Gaussian input, Z-matrix of N, CA and C with variables (Angstrom, degrees):
# hf/3-21g

backbone

0 1
 N
 C     1     B1
 C     2     B2     1     A1
 N     3     B3     2     A2     1     D1
 C     4     B4     3     A3     2     D2
 C     5     B5     4     A4     3     D3
 N     6     B6     5     A5     4     D4
 C     7     B7     6     A6     5     D5
 C     8     B8     7     A7     6     D6
 N     9     B9     8     A8     7     D7
 C    10    B10     9     A9     8     D8
 C    11    B11    10    A10     9     D9
 N    12    B12    11    A11    10    D10
 C    13    B13    12    A12    11    D11
 C    14    B14    13    A13    12    D12
 N    15    B15    14    A14    13    D13
 C    16    B16    15    A15    14    D14
 C    17    B17    16    A16    15    D15
 N    18    B18    17    A17    16    D16
 C    19    B19    18    A18    17    D17
 C    20    B20    19    A19    18    D18
 N    21    B21    20    A20    19    D19
 C    22    B22    21    A21    20    D20
 C    23    B23    22    A22    21    D21
 N    24    B24    23    A23    22    D22
 C    25    B25    24    A24    23    D23
 C    26    B26    25    A25    24    D24
 N    27    B27    26    A26    25    D25
 C    28    B28    27    A27    26    D26
 C    29    B29    28    A28    27    D27
 N    30    B30    29    A29    28    D28
 C    31    B31    30    A30    29    D29
 C    32    B32    31    A31    30    D30
 N    33    B33    32    A32    31    D31
 C    34    B34    33    A33    32    D32
 C    35    B35    34    A34    33    D33
 N    36    B36    35    A35    34    D34
 C    37    B37    36    A36    35    D35
 C    38    B38    37    A37    36    D36
 N    39    B39    38    A38    37    D37
 C    40    B40    39    A39    38    D38
 C    41    B41    40    A40    39    D39
 N    42    B42    41    A41    40    D40
 C    43    B43    42    A42    41    D41
 C    44    B44    43    A43    42    D42
 N    45    B45    44    A44    43    D43
 C    46    B46    45    A45    44    D44
 C    47    B47    46    A46    45    D45
 N    48    B48    47    A47    46    D46
 C    49    B49    48    A48    47    D47
 C    50    B50    49    A49    48    D48
 N    51    B51    50    A50    49    D49
 C    52    B52    51    A51    50    D50
 C    53    B53    52    A52    51    D51
 N    54    B54    53    A53    52    D52
 C    55    B55    54    A54    53    D53
 C    56    B56    55    A55    54    D54
 N    57    B57    56    A56    55    D55
 C    58    B58    57    A57    56    D56
 C    59    B59    58    A58    57    D57
 N    60    B60    59    A59    58    D58
 C    61    B61    60    A60    59    D59
 C    62    B62    61    A61    60    D60
 N    63    B63    62    A62    61    D61
 C    64    B64    63    A63    62    D62
 C    65    B65    64    A64    63    D63
 N    66    B66    65    A65    64    D64
 C    67    B67    66    A66    65    D65
 C    68    B68    67    A67    66    D66
 N    69    B69    68    A68    67    D67
 C    70    B70    69    A69    68    D68
 C    71    B71    70    A70    69    D69
 N    72    B72    71    A71    70    D70
 C    73    B73    72    A72    71    D71
 C    74    B74    73    A73    72    D72
 N    75    B75    74    A74    73    D73
 C    76    B76    75    A75    74    D74
 C    77    B77    76    A76    75    D75
 N    78    B78    77    A77    76    D76
 C    79    B79    78    A78    77    D77
 C    80    B80    79    A79    78    D78
 N    81    B81    80    A80    79    D79
 C    82    B82    81    A81    80    D80
 C    83    B83    82    A82    81    D81
 N    84    B84    83    A83    82    D82
 C    85    B85    84    A84    83    D83
 C    86    B86    85    A85    84    D84
 N    87    B87    86    A86    85    D85
 C    88    B88    87    A87    86    D86
 C    89    B89    88    A88    87    D87
 N    90    B90    89    A89    88    D88
 C    91    B91    90    A90    89    D89
 C    92    B92    91    A91    90    D90
 N    93    B93    92    A92    91    D91
 C    94    B94    93    A93    92    D92
 C    95    B95    94    A94    93    D93
 N    96    B96    95    A95    94    D94
 C    97    B97    96    A96    95    D95
 C    98    B98    97    A97    96    D96
 N    99    B99    98    A98    97    D97
 C   100   B100    99    A99    98    D98
 C   101   B101   100   A100    99    D99
 N   102   B102   101   A101   100   D100
 C   103   B103   102   A102   101   D101
 C   104   B104   103   A103   102   D102
 N   105   B105   104   A104   103   D103
 C   106   B106   105   A105   104   D104
 C   107   B107   106   A106   105   D105
 N   108   B108   107   A107   106   D106
 C   109   B109   108   A108   107   D107
 C   110   B110   109   A109   108   D108
 N   111   B111   110   A110   109   D109
 C   112   B112   111   A111   110   D110
 C   113   B113   112   A112   111   D111
 N   114   B114   113   A113   112   D112
 C   115   B115   114   A114   113   D113
 C   116   B116   115   A115   114   D114
 N   117   B117   116   A116   115   D115
 C   118   B118   117   A117   116   D116
 C   119   B119   118   A118   117   D117
 N   120   B120   119   A119   118   D118
 C   121   B121   120   A120   119   D119
 C   122   B122   121   A121   120   D120
 N   123   B123   122   A122   121   D121
 C   124   B124   123   A123   122   D122
 C   125   B125   124   A124   123   D123
 N   126   B126   125   A125   124   D124
 C   127   B127   126   A126   125   D125
 C   128   B128   127   A127   126   D126
 N   129   B129   128   A128   127   D127
 C   130   B130   129   A129   128   D128
 C   131   B131   130   A130   129   D129
 N   132   B132   131   A131   130   D130
 C   133   B133   132   A132   131   D131
 C   134   B134   133   A133   132   D132
 N   135   B135   134   A134   133   D133
 C   136   B136   135   A135   134   D134
 C   137   B137   136   A136   135   D135
 N   138   B138   137   A137   136   D136
 C   139   B139   138   A138   137   D137
 C   140   B140   139   A139   138   D138
 N   141   B141   140   A140   139   D139
 C   142   B142   141   A141   140   D140
 C   143   B143   142   A142   141   D141
 N   144   B144   143   A143   142   D142
 C   145   B145   144   A144   143   D143
 C   146   B146   145   A145   144   D144
 N   147   B147   146   A146   145   D145
 C   148   B148   147   A147   146   D146
 C   149   B149   148   A148   147   D147
 N   150   B150   149   A149   148   D148
 C   151   B151   150   A150   149   D149
 C   152   B152   151   A151   150   D150
 N   153   B153   152   A152   151   D151
 C   154   B154   153   A153   152   D152
 C   155   B155   154   A154   153   D153
 N   156   B156   155   A155   154   D154
 C   157   B157   156   A156   155   D155
 C   158   B158   157   A157   156   D156
 N   159   B159   158   A158   157   D157
 C   160   B160   159   A159   158   D158
 C   161   B161   160   A160   159   D159
 N   162   B162   161   A161   160   D160
 C   163   B163   162   A162   161   D161
 C   164   B164   163   A163   162   D162
 N   165   B165   164   A164   163   D163
 C   166   B166   165   A165   164   D164
 C   167   B167   166   A166   165   D165
 N   168   B168   167   A167   166   D166
 C   169   B169   168   A168   167   D167
 C   170   B170   169   A169   168   D168
 N   171   B171   170   A170   169   D169
 C   172   B172   171   A171   170   D170
 C   173   B173   172   A172   171   D171
 N   174   B174   173   A173   172   D172
 C   175   B175   174   A174   173   D173
 C   176   B176   175   A175   174   D174
 N   177   B177   176   A176   175   D175
 C   178   B178   177   A177   176   D176
 C   179   B179   178   A178   177   D177
 N   180   B180   179   A179   178   D178
 C   181   B181   180   A180   179   D179
 C   182   B182   181   A181   180   D180
 N   183   B183   182   A182   181   D181
 C   184   B184   183   A183   182   D182
 C   185   B185   184   A184   183   D183
 N   186   B186   185   A185   184   D184
 C   187   B187   186   A186   185   D185
 C   188   B188   187   A187   186   D186
 N   189   B189   188   A188   187   D187
 C   190   B190   189   A189   188   D188
 C   191   B191   190   A190   189   D189
 N   192   B192   191   A191   190   D190
 C   193   B193   192   A192   191   D191
 C   194   B194   193   A193   192   D192
 N   195   B195   194   A194   193   D193
 C   196   B196   195   A195   194   D194
 C   197   B197   196   A196   195   D195
 N   198   B198   197   A197   196   D196
 C   199   B199   198   A198   197   D197
 C   200   B200   199   A199   198   D198
 N   201   B201   200   A200   199   D199
 C   202   B202   201   A201   200   D200
 C   203   B203   202   A202   201   D201
 N   204   B204   203   A203   202   D202
 C   205   B205   204   A204   203   D203
 C   206   B206   205   A205   204   D204
 N   207   B207   206   A206   205   D205
 C   208   B208   207   A207   206   D206
 C   209   B209   208   A208   207   D207
 N   210   B210   209   A209   208   D208
 C   211   B211   210   A210   209   D209
 C   212   B212   211   A211   210   D210
 N   213   B213   212   A212   211   D211
 C   214   B214   213   A213   212   D212
 C   215   B215   214   A214   213   D213
 N   216   B216   215   A215   214   D214
 C   217   B217   216   A216   215   D215
 C   218   B218   217   A217   216   D216
 N   219   B219   218   A218   217   D217
 C   220   B220   219   A219   218   D218
 C   221   B221   220   A220   219   D219
 N   222   B222   221   A221   220   D220
 C   223   B223   222   A222   221   D221
 C   224   B224   223   A223   222   D222
 N   225   B225   224   A224   223   D223
 C   226   B226   225   A225   224   D224
 C   227   B227   226   A226   225   D225
 N   228   B228   227   A227   226   D226
 C   229   B229   228   A228   227   D227
 C   230   B230   229   A229   228   D228
 N   231   B231   230   A230   229   D229
 C   232   B232   231   A231   230   D230
 C   233   B233   232   A232   231   D231
 N   234   B234   233   A233   232   D232
 C   235   B235   234   A234   233   D233
 C   236   B236   235   A235   234   D234
 N   237   B237   236   A236   235   D235
 C   238   B238   237   A237   236   D236
 C   239   B239   238   A238   237   D237
 N   240   B240   239   A239   238   D238
 C   241   B241   240   A240   239   D239
 C   242   B242   241   A241   240   D240
 N   243   B243   242   A242   241   D241
 C   244   B244   243   A243   242   D242
 C   245   B245   244   A244   243   D243
 N   246   B246   245   A245   244   D244
 C   247   B247   246   A246   245   D245
 C   248   B248   247   A247   246   D246
 N   249   B249   248   A248   247   D247
 C   250   B250   249   A249   248   D248
 C   251   B251   250   A250   249   D249
 N   252   B252   251   A251   250   D250
 C   253   B253   252   A252   251   D251
 C   254   B254   253   A253   252   D252
 N   255   B255   254   A254   253   D253
 C   256   B256   255   A255   254   D254
 C   257   B257   256   A256   255   D255
 N   258   B258   257   A257   256   D256
 C   259   B259   258   A258   257   D257
 C   260   B260   259   A259   258   D258
 N   261   B261   260   A260   259   D259
 C   262   B262   261   A261   260   D260
 C   263   B263   262   A262   261   D261
 N   264   B264   263   A263   262   D262
 C   265   B265   264   A264   263   D263
 C   266   B266   265   A265   264   D264
 N   267   B267   266   A266   265   D265
 C   268   B268   267   A267   266   D266
 C   269   B269   268   A268   267   D267
 N   270   B270   269   A269   268   D268
 C   271   B271   270   A270   269   D269
 C   272   B272   271   A271   270   D270
 N   273   B273   272   A272   271   D271
 C   274   B274   273   A273   272   D272
 C   275   B275   274   A274   273   D273
 N   276   B276   275   A275   274   D274
 C   277   B277   276   A276   275   D275
 C   278   B278   277   A277   276   D276
 N   279   B279   278   A278   277   D277
 C   280   B280   279   A279   278   D278
 C   281   B281   280   A280   279   D279
 N   282   B282   281   A281   280   D280
 C   283   B283   282   A282   281   D281
 C   284   B284   283   A283   282   D282
 N   285   B285   284   A284   283   D283
 C   286   B286   285   A285   284   D284
 C   287   B287   286   A286   285   D285
 N   288   B288   287   A287   286   D286
 C   289   B289   288   A288   287   D287
 C   290   B290   289   A289   288   D288
 N   291   B291   290   A290   289   D289
 C   292   B292   291   A291   290   D290
 C   293   B293   292   A292   291   D291
 N   294   B294   293   A293   292   D292
 C   295   B295   294   A294   293   D293
 C   296   B296   295   A295   294   D294
 N   297   B297   296   A296   295   D295
 C   298   B298   297   A297   296   D296
 C   299   B299   298   A298   297   D297
 N   300   B300   299   A299   298   D298
 C   301   B301   300   A300   299   D299
 C   302   B302   301   A301   300   D300
 N   303   B303   302   A302   301   D301
 C   304   B304   303   A303   302   D302
 C   305   B305   304   A304   303   D303
 N   306   B306   305   A305   304   D304
 C   307   B307   306   A306   305   D305
 C   308   B308   307   A307   306   D306
 N   309   B309   308   A308   307   D307
 C   310   B310   309   A309   308   D308
 C   311   B311   310   A310   309   D309
 N   312   B312   311   A311   310   D310
 C   313   B313   312   A312   311   D311
 C   314   B314   313   A313   312   D312
 N   315   B315   314   A314   313   D313
 C   316   B316   315   A315   314   D314
 C   317   B317   316   A316   315   D315
 N   318   B318   317   A317   316   D316
 C   319   B319   318   A318   317   D317
 C   320   B320   319   A319   318   D318
 N   321   B321   320   A320   319   D319
 C   322   B322   321   A321   320   D320
 C   323   B323   322   A322   321   D321

   B1=1.4382
   B2=1.5232
   B3=1.3323
   B4=1.4659
   B5=1.5300
   B6=1.3220
   B7=1.4690
   B8=1.5174
   B9=1.3261
   B10=1.4673
   B11=1.5169
   B12=1.3161
   B13=1.4607
   B14=1.5233
   B15=1.3119
   B16=1.4605
   B17=1.5229
   B18=1.3221
   B19=1.4593
   B20=1.5236
   B21=1.3473
   B22=1.4678
   B23=1.5255
   B24=1.3261
   B25=1.4626
   B26=1.5206
   B27=1.3108
   B28=1.4636
   B29=1.5267
   B30=1.2934
   B31=1.4583
   B32=1.5270
   B33=1.3274
   B34=1.4654
   B35=1.5370
   B36=1.3322
   B37=1.4731
   B38=1.5294
   B39=1.3212
   B40=1.4564
   B41=1.5290
   B42=1.3140
   B43=1.4663
   B44=1.5246
   B45=1.3182
   B46=1.4658
   B47=1.5284
   B48=1.3345
   B49=1.4653
   B50=1.5310
   B51=1.3198
   B52=1.4635
   B53=1.5279
   B54=1.3194
   B55=1.4678
   B56=1.5240
   B57=1.3295
   B58=1.4624
   B59=1.5259
   B60=1.3282
   B61=1.4599
   B62=1.5240
   B63=1.3230
   B64=1.4581
   B65=1.5168
   B66=1.3146
   B67=1.4542
   B68=1.5211
   B69=1.3085
   B70=1.4600
   B71=1.5196
   B72=1.3319
   B73=1.4637
   B74=1.5247
   B75=1.3247
   B76=1.4617
   B77=1.5321
   B78=1.3430
   B79=1.4733
   B80=1.5172
   B81=1.3195
   B82=1.4592
   B83=1.5194
   B84=1.3125
   B85=1.4627
   B86=1.5311
   B87=1.3213
   B88=1.4653
   B89=1.5204
   B90=1.3281
   B91=1.4531
   B92=1.5177
   B93=1.3367
   B94=1.4654
   B95=1.5174
   B96=1.3237
   B97=1.4606
   B98=1.5155
   B99=1.3345
   B100=1.4562
   B101=1.5267
   B102=1.3367
   B103=1.4554
   B104=1.5229
   B105=1.3120
   B106=1.4621
   B107=1.5139
   B108=1.3300
   B109=1.4669
   B110=1.5280
   B111=1.3313
   B112=1.4583
   B113=1.5233
   B114=1.2918
   B115=1.4619
   B116=1.5303
   B117=1.3222
   B118=1.4615
   B119=1.5162
   B120=1.3118
   B121=1.4563
   B122=1.5259
   B123=1.3073
   B124=1.4570
   B125=1.5120
   B126=1.3055
   B127=1.4648
   B128=1.5169
   B129=1.3180
   B130=1.4577
   B131=1.5283
   B132=1.3100
   B133=1.4591
   B134=1.5253
   B135=1.3239
   B136=1.4642
   B137=1.5249
   B138=1.3390
   B139=1.4561
   B140=1.5265
   B141=1.3267
   B142=1.4748
   B143=1.5144
   B144=1.3191
   B145=1.4646
   B146=1.5180
   B147=1.3168
   B148=1.4628
   B149=1.5209
   B150=1.3078
   B151=1.4557
   B152=1.5217
   B153=1.3154
   B154=1.4713
   B155=1.5260
   B156=1.3371
   B157=1.4556
   B158=1.5204
   B159=1.3390
   B160=1.4597
   B161=1.5174
   B162=1.3309
   B163=1.4547
   B164=1.5177
   B165=1.3268
   B166=1.4563
   B167=1.5137
   B168=1.3374
   B169=1.4545
   B170=1.5205
   B171=1.3147
   B172=1.4514
   B173=1.5230
   B174=1.3269
   B175=1.4602
   B176=1.5292
   B177=1.3186
   B178=1.4728
   B179=1.5180
   B180=1.3289
   B181=1.4509
   B182=1.5211
   B183=1.3193
   B184=1.4603
   B185=1.5206
   B186=1.3194
   B187=1.4566
   B188=1.5313
   B189=1.3256
   B190=1.4691
   B191=1.5248
   B192=1.3341
   B193=1.4698
   B194=1.5329
   B195=1.3421
   B196=1.4590
   B197=1.5278
   B198=1.3223
   B199=1.4590
   B200=1.5198
   B201=1.3284
   B202=1.4582
   B203=1.5167
   B204=1.3273
   B205=1.4593
   B206=1.5302
   B207=1.3304
   B208=1.4671
   B209=1.5256
   B210=1.3291
   B211=1.4661
   B212=1.5234
   B213=1.3117
   B214=1.4521
   B215=1.5128
   B216=1.3136
   B217=1.4704
   B218=1.5196
   B219=1.3159
   B220=1.4693
   B221=1.5240
   B222=1.3194
   B223=1.4598
   B224=1.5180
   B225=1.3411
   B226=1.4571
   B227=1.5221
   B228=1.3245
   B229=1.4700
   B230=1.5279
   B231=1.3226
   B232=1.4575
   B233=1.5201
   B234=1.3128
   B235=1.4639
   B236=1.5167
   B237=1.3274
   B238=1.4647
   B239=1.5223
   B240=1.3366
   B241=1.4556
   B242=1.5244
   B243=1.3214
   B244=1.4650
   B245=1.5176
   B246=1.3312
   B247=1.4582
   B248=1.5297
   B249=1.3404
   B250=1.4626
   B251=1.5222
   B252=1.3277
   B253=1.4614
   B254=1.5223
   B255=1.3179
   B256=1.4632
   B257=1.5212
   B258=1.3062
   B259=1.4603
   B260=1.5205
   B261=1.3326
   B262=1.4603
   B263=1.5292
   B264=1.3153
   B265=1.4677
   B266=1.5149
   B267=1.3054
   B268=1.4532
   B269=1.5132
   B270=1.3131
   B271=1.4641
   B272=1.5279
   B273=1.3479
   B274=1.4675
   B275=1.5210
   B276=1.3380
   B277=1.4690
   B278=1.5217
   B279=1.3232
   B280=1.4660
   B281=1.5200
   B282=1.3161
   B283=1.4689
   B284=1.5226
   B285=1.3207
   B286=1.4659
   B287=1.5234
   B288=1.3357
   B289=1.4702
   B290=1.5170
   B291=1.3332
   B292=1.4633
   B293=1.5208
   B294=1.3147
   B295=1.4599
   B296=1.5125
   B297=1.3220
   B298=1.4554
   B299=1.5186
   B300=1.3205
   B301=1.4662
   B302=1.5289
   B303=1.3293
   B304=1.4576
   B305=1.5290
   B306=1.3334
   B307=1.4669
   B308=1.5155
   B309=1.3249
   B310=1.4630
   B311=1.5254
   B312=1.3264
   B313=1.4619
   B314=1.5317
   B315=1.3093
   B316=1.4539
   B317=1.5263
   B318=1.3345
   B319=1.4611
   B320=1.5170
   B321=1.3438
   B322=1.4658
   B323=1.5116
   A1=107.66
   A2=115.73
   A3=120.52
   A4=108.09
   A5=114.89
   A6=121.82
   A7=107.31
   A8=116.34
   A9=121.06
   A10=108.63
   A11=115.24
   A12=122.13
   A13=109.82
   A14=115.90
   A15=121.25
   A16=105.13
   A17=115.79
   A18=121.69
   A19=109.47
   A20=117.54
   A21=120.81
   A22=113.50
   A23=115.55
   A24=120.72
   A25=107.69
   A26=115.02
   A27=119.17
   A28=111.16
   A29=113.98
   A30=123.19
   A31=110.32
   A32=116.67
   A33=122.22
   A34=111.75
   A35=116.99
   A36=120.61
   A37=111.28
   A38=116.01
   A39=120.60
   A40=110.79
   A41=117.19
   A42=120.65
   A43=110.42
   A44=117.72
   A45=121.24
   A46=111.07
   A47=117.20
   A48=120.35
   A49=111.06
   A50=116.81
   A51=120.37
   A52=112.69
   A53=117.08
   A54=119.32
   A55=114.06
   A56=118.38
   A57=119.84
   A58=113.48
   A59=118.76
   A60=120.83
   A61=112.46
   A62=116.36
   A63=120.67
   A64=110.45
   A65=115.75
   A66=119.46
   A67=110.32
   A68=114.66
   A69=121.74
   A70=107.96
   A71=116.44
   A72=121.26
   A73=108.96
   A74=115.92
   A75=119.67
   A76=111.82
   A77=117.61
   A78=121.66
   A79=111.63
   A80=118.52
   A81=122.13
   A82=110.95
   A83=116.05
   A84=121.18
   A85=109.88
   A86=115.71
   A87=120.76
   A88=110.25
   A89=114.91
   A90=122.76
   A91=107.12
   A92=116.86
   A93=120.53
   A94=109.68
   A95=116.33
   A96=122.22
   A97=108.43
   A98=117.21
   A99=122.20
   A100=106.14
   A101=116.61
   A102=120.15
   A103=114.61
   A104=118.93
   A105=120.27
   A106=108.71
   A107=115.21
   A108=119.76
   A109=111.02
   A110=116.55
   A111=119.08
   A112=109.27
   A113=115.41
   A114=119.73
   A115=107.88
   A116=116.36
   A117=121.72
   A118=106.98
   A119=115.30
   A120=120.96
   A121=110.15
   A122=114.64
   A123=122.07
   A124=108.11
   A125=116.24
   A126=120.60
   A127=107.21
   A128=116.06
   A129=121.62
   A130=108.44
   A131=117.09
   A132=122.35
   A133=109.22
   A134=117.61
   A135=121.20
   A136=108.40
   A137=116.04
   A138=121.42
   A139=112.97
   A140=117.68
   A141=122.12
   A142=108.44
   A143=114.94
   A144=120.55
   A145=107.85
   A146=116.12
   A147=121.95
   A148=105.13
   A149=116.27
   A150=123.02
   A151=113.41
   A152=114.58
   A153=124.79
   A154=114.33
   A155=117.84
   A156=119.95
   A157=114.06
   A158=118.01
   A159=121.41
   A160=110.90
   A161=115.57
   A162=122.43
   A163=106.57
   A164=116.20
   A165=120.65
   A166=108.43
   A167=115.83
   A168=121.72
   A169=110.60
   A170=114.70
   A171=122.23
   A172=106.68
   A173=116.33
   A174=121.82
   A175=107.96
   A176=117.18
   A177=122.18
   A178=111.53
   A179=117.01
   A180=121.70
   A181=114.58
   A182=118.15
   A183=122.69
   A184=110.08
   A185=117.13
   A186=122.33
   A187=111.51
   A188=116.26
   A189=123.64
   A190=106.79
   A191=117.48
   A192=120.06
   A193=109.74
   A194=115.35
   A195=122.75
   A196=107.88
   A197=117.16
   A198=121.55
   A199=108.02
   A200=115.99
   A201=121.66
   A202=110.01
   A203=114.74
   A204=120.99
   A205=107.88
   A206=115.76
   A207=120.26
   A208=109.21
   A209=115.44
   A210=122.59
   A211=109.39
   A212=116.47
   A213=122.92
   A214=108.56
   A215=117.00
   A216=120.13
   A217=113.85
   A218=117.77
   A219=120.75
   A220=113.66
   A221=117.88
   A222=121.71
   A223=109.12
   A224=115.85
   A225=121.45
   A226=109.97
   A227=115.89
   A228=120.58
   A229=107.17
   A230=115.34
   A231=121.76
   A232=107.99
   A233=116.28
   A234=121.82
   A235=107.42
   A236=115.74
   A237=121.65
   A238=107.92
   A239=115.70
   A240=121.28
   A241=109.23
   A242=115.81
   A243=123.05
   A244=107.28
   A245=116.39
   A246=121.14
   A247=108.42
   A248=116.90
   A249=119.10
   A250=109.59
   A251=116.20
   A252=120.69
   A253=112.35
   A254=116.22
   A255=119.42
   A256=108.63
   A257=115.67
   A258=120.49
   A259=111.08
   A260=116.38
   A261=121.36
   A262=108.74
   A263=115.65
   A264=121.43
   A265=110.76
   A266=114.75
   A267=120.90
   A268=108.03
   A269=118.21
   A270=121.77
   A271=109.42
   A272=118.38
   A273=121.65
   A274=114.43
   A275=118.31
   A276=119.20
   A277=111.09
   A278=117.75
   A279=121.02
   A280=109.87
   A281=116.80
   A282=121.14
   A283=110.47
   A284=117.30
   A285=120.85
   A286=110.73
   A287=117.49
   A288=120.02
   A289=111.67
   A290=117.05
   A291=120.77
   A292=111.11
   A293=116.67
   A294=120.67
   A295=113.48
   A296=117.56
   A297=120.50
   A298=112.74
   A299=117.86
   A300=122.58
   A301=112.24
   A302=117.41
   A303=121.26
   A304=111.41
   A305=116.93
   A306=121.06
   A307=109.81
   A308=116.93
   A309=120.67
   A310=111.32
   A311=117.06
   A312=120.47
   A313=110.59
   A314=116.37
   A315=121.39
   A316=112.36
   A317=117.15
   A318=119.96
   A319=114.39
   A320=117.60
   A321=118.08
   A322=112.83
   D1=132.86
   D2=177.19
   D3=-130.94
   D4=132.66
   D5=178.12
   D6=-126.19
   D7=133.15
   D8=174.70
   D9=-121.52
   D10=134.91
   D11=178.61
   D12=-131.20
   D13=144.30
   D14=167.17
   D15=-98.52
   D16=114.81
   D17=-173.34
   D18=-104.67
   D19=126.79
   D20=-177.56
   D21=-80.89
   D22=62.78
   D23=173.72
   D24=-154.49
   D25=165.35
   D26=-177.18
   D27=-68.05
   D28=156.21
   D29=177.65
   D30=-55.36
   D31=-44.14
   D32=-178.27
   D33=-64.79
   D34=-44.63
   D35=179.08
   D36=-62.13
   D37=-42.97
   D38=-178.76
   D39=-65.55
   D40=-42.67
   D41=178.32
   D42=-60.49
   D43=-43.76
   D44=179.31
   D45=-61.69
   D46=-39.30
   D47=178.17
   D48=-64.48
   D49=-37.34
   D50=-179.46
   D51=-68.93
   D52=-39.31
   D53=-173.67
   D54=-97.50
   D55=2.32
   D56=-175.22
   D57=-61.83
   D58=-23.21
   D59=178.47
   D60=-101.17
   D61=18.79
   D62=176.95
   D63=-84.97
   D64=148.49
   D65=177.01
   D66=-152.66
   D67=155.35
   D68=177.99
   D69=-98.94
   D70=123.47
   D71=-178.91
   D72=-124.17
   D73=179.13
   D74=177.70
   D75=-65.31
   D76=-17.81
   D77=177.97
   D78=-94.33
   D79=4.47
   D80=-178.30
   D81=110.25
   D82=-164.05
   D83=-178.62
   D84=-83.18
   D85=133.06
   D86=179.59
   D87=-130.42
   D88=160.37
   D89=176.05
   D90=-126.58
   D91=124.08
   D92=178.14
   D93=-82.96
   D94=129.65
   D95=176.81
   D96=-114.67
   D97=126.34
   D98=176.62
   D99=-94.27
   D100=116.81
   D101=-172.31
   D102=-87.83
   D103=-16.88
   D104=178.43
   D105=-157.92
   D106=179.21
   D107=179.77
   D108=-65.82
   D109=-27.78
   D110=176.30
   D111=-71.23
   D112=174.39
   D113=179.64
   D114=-83.34
   D115=84.92
   D116=177.95
   D117=-138.03
   D118=109.55
   D119=-176.14
   D120=-125.23
   D121=152.20
   D122=171.87
   D123=-122.64
   D124=147.27
   D125=173.55
   D126=-102.35
   D127=117.59
   D128=178.75
   D129=-98.89
   D130=131.10
   D131=178.89
   D132=-76.92
   D133=124.04
   D134=178.47
   D135=-74.98
   D136=122.74
   D137=-176.99
   D138=-108.32
   D139=-25.67
   D140=174.97
   D141=-142.16
   D142=140.23
   D143=-178.57
   D144=-147.02
   D145=113.74
   D146=173.02
   D147=-121.23
   D148=102.85
   D149=-170.64
   D150=-43.78
   D151=128.33
   D152=177.26
   D153=66.37
   D154=9.55
   D155=-177.11
   D156=-133.46
   D157=-45.15
   D158=-172.93
   D159=-143.36
   D160=133.60
   D161=174.22
   D162=-133.61
   D163=124.52
   D164=-179.00
   D165=-130.34
   D166=135.11
   D167=-177.77
   D168=-133.36
   D169=159.55
   D170=172.61
   D171=-116.84
   D172=123.81
   D173=-177.44
   D174=-127.31
   D175=111.03
   D176=-175.78
   D177=52.51
   D178=38.18
   D179=178.26
   D180=83.23
   D181=0.39
   D182=-179.91
   D183=-104.12
   D184=144.18
   D185=-175.87
   D186=-92.67
   D187=131.46
   D188=175.65
   D189=-122.98
   D190=129.21
   D191=-177.91
   D192=-136.62
   D193=130.61
   D194=173.76
   D195=-115.03
   D196=131.25
   D197=175.66
   D198=-126.35
   D199=134.39
   D200=-179.35
   D201=-116.18
   D202=142.30
   D203=176.81
   D204=-141.99
   D205=118.05
   D206=178.96
   D207=-62.09
   D208=137.16
   D209=177.75
   D210=-121.81
   D211=39.31
   D212=-172.95
   D213=120.11
   D214=-173.98
   D215=-176.21
   D216=-73.00
   D217=-33.66
   D218=-174.46
   D219=-121.10
   D220=22.09
   D221=179.29
   D222=-140.81
   D223=139.13
   D224=-179.18
   D225=-136.17
   D226=136.88
   D227=172.13
   D228=-89.18
   D229=124.76
   D230=178.35
   D231=-113.42
   D232=121.97
   D233=175.60
   D234=-112.57
   D235=126.06
   D236=178.03
   D237=-117.91
   D238=132.86
   D239=178.73
   D240=-126.04
   D241=132.97
   D242=175.41
   D243=-119.55
   D244=120.22
   D245=-179.67
   D246=-121.71
   D247=103.07
   D248=177.42
   D249=-68.59
   D250=127.77
   D251=-177.61
   D252=-122.16
   D253=1.26
   D254=179.49
   D255=-132.63
   D256=171.26
   D257=177.52
   D258=-72.73
   D259=-22.29
   D260=179.60
   D261=-87.96
   D262=72.89
   D263=-177.41
   D264=-82.36
   D265=147.87
   D266=175.57
   D267=-93.75
   D268=145.38
   D269=-179.27
   D270=-63.29
   D271=128.82
   D272=-176.72
   D273=-55.66
   D274=-37.60
   D275=-179.71
   D276=-67.84
   D277=-36.71
   D278=178.24
   D279=-69.25
   D280=-42.56
   D281=178.11
   D282=-60.33
   D283=-46.63
   D284=-178.65
   D285=-60.38
   D286=-44.57
   D287=179.11
   D288=-63.28
   D289=-43.22
   D290=-179.53
   D291=-65.18
   D292=-40.53
   D293=-174.33
   D294=-79.11
   D295=-18.24
   D296=179.18
   D297=-112.35
   D298=3.66
   D299=-177.63
   D300=-53.10
   D301=-52.71
   D302=-176.37
   D303=-72.91
   D304=-30.61
   D305=176.79
   D306=-66.19
   D307=-46.38
   D308=-179.66
   D309=-64.65
   D310=-36.52
   D311=177.31
   D312=-64.57
   D313=-34.23
   D314=-179.75
   D315=-66.49
   D316=-38.30
   D317=-174.45
   D318=-97.51
   D319=-5.18
   D320=-179.99
   D321=-94.12

């Protein structure tokens, strides 16, 4: 699944919204994803990180990737890719909501 959005905010603001739930643990760098309004979170292991450009995580064996591209000073293209790699797949609608939760909060 691939979703592309043109987001009406700066590249820097959008990057900060994406990584605000990241943390360094004894298992490495992780990103917390809130999957619903209830208290249900997953910790995704960060596998690739190119500051302000690319964030890639592995969540229950599934690949999540965010790519940012500035489209001017106050607009950013956000591409999100979800690649299920295990039999334990996450529902695409739940993944999309979790992965865009902080982005949507930023622009609303």
